[in-house]
Structure formats: structure tokens, C-alpha cells
C-alpha positions in Angstrom: 1.5 -35.0 -2.8 -2.2 -35.1 -2.8 -4.5 -36.9 -5.2 -4.2 -34.1 -7.8 -0.5 -33.5 -8.7 0.0 -30.1 -10.3 -3.4 -28.8 -9.1 -1.7 -26.3 -6.7 0.0 -24.6 -9.6 -3.4 -24.2 -11.3 -4.9 -22.6 -8.2 -1.9 -20.3 -7.7 -2.2 -19.2 -11.3 -5.9 -18.4 -10.8 -5.1 -16.3 -7.7 -2.4 -14.4 -9.6 -4.9 -13.7 -12.4 -7.4 -12.5 -9.9 -4.8 -10.1 -8.5 -3.9 -8.8 -11.9 -7.5 -8.3 -12.8 -8.1 -6.4 -9.5 -10.5 -8.8 -7.8 -8.0 -9.5 -5.0 -5.9 -6.9 -3.2 -2.4 -7.3 -4.7 -0.7 -6.9 -1.3 -3.0 -8.8 1.1 -4.9 -11.2 -1.3 -8.3 -10.2 0.2 -11.4 -10.1 -2.0 -12.0 -6.4 -2.9 -14.6 -6.7 -5.6 -17.3 -5.0 -3.5 -15.1 -2.0 -2.9 -14.2 -1.8 -6.6 -17.9 -1.7 -7.5 -18.2 1.4 -5.3 -15.1 3.0 -6.7 -15.0 1.9 -10.4 -18.6 0.7 -11.0 -17.6 -2.9 -11.5 -15.8 -5.6 -9.5 -12.8 -6.1 -11.8 -11.2 -2.9 -13.0 -8.6 -4.9 -15.1 -5.5 -3.7 -13.3 -3.9 -4.5 -9.9 -5.4 -2.6 -7.0 -4.2 -2.3 -3.3 -6.5 -0.6 -0.8 -3.9 -1.6 1.9 -1.2 0.5 0.3 -3.7 3.5 -0.1 -4.7 3.1 3.6 -1.0 3.2 4.7 -0.3 6.3 2.7 -3.3 8.2 4.0 -2.7 7.2 7.6 1.0 7.9 7.7 1.7 10.8 10.1 3.5 13.8 8.7 5.9 15.9 10.7 6.4 19.5 9.6 9.5 21.6 10.2 8.4 24.6 12.3 11.1 26.7 10.6 10.7 26.1 6.9 7.4 24.1 6.9 8.9 21.2 5.0 6.8 18.0 5.5 8.8 14.9 6.7 7.7 11.3 7.2 9.2 10.6 10.6 10.2 12.4 13.8 13.8 11.2 13.3 13.7 12.7 9.8 12.4 16.0 11.2 15.2 16.1 13.8 17.9 15.3 11.3 16.5 17.9 8.9 16.5 20.6 11.5 20.0 19.7 12.6 21.4 19.6 9.0 19.5 22.5 7.4 18.9 24.9 10.2 21.8 24.0 12.6 19.3 23.4 15.3 20.7 21.1 18.1 18.5 19.0 20.4 19.7 18.0 23.8 
């Protein structure tokens, strides 16, 4: 242990508080106060925020069934859907 026993718990508590307040991204731990100012008008919106999760959702490719136009999240899901719902076989 270092010269300040118990200090690590204090720091971890402060980090958790900053994530709950929205100053740090709840998934990555990065400072996001500047992005919050642009979006909410202040650096700490008072609730957990994750720009990482929003980025993943917006950049996820969608596959659309050409028969019924149903959107699917993966190519494998598309192939399984077409096999199960439309009896389309791939070789």
C-alpha cells in the first residue's frame, strides 16, 4: 500500500460520481463535458451519458430482406430469416 491507505476508494468514488453526473462517459470513462455543453447546454446533465453507445448504434450496419423489407442486424440473421420465413435456400 502507498502512503495514503484508503485513498484509492475515495478516487474511485469520485469517478463513479462523475459518471453518474454525466461528466465522464459511462462506458469508456472519457471526459465528455465539452460534448455535453454542445448537446445539453451545460457540462453535467445530471444523468449517465454514453456517446460510445450512441456511436455504436448509429454506425451498426443494417441488412434488409429483399423479399419483405424487414431490417436485420447481421448478414447471418438475414440468411437465417430468409431461410426460415421465406424458405429461401443458399448454396
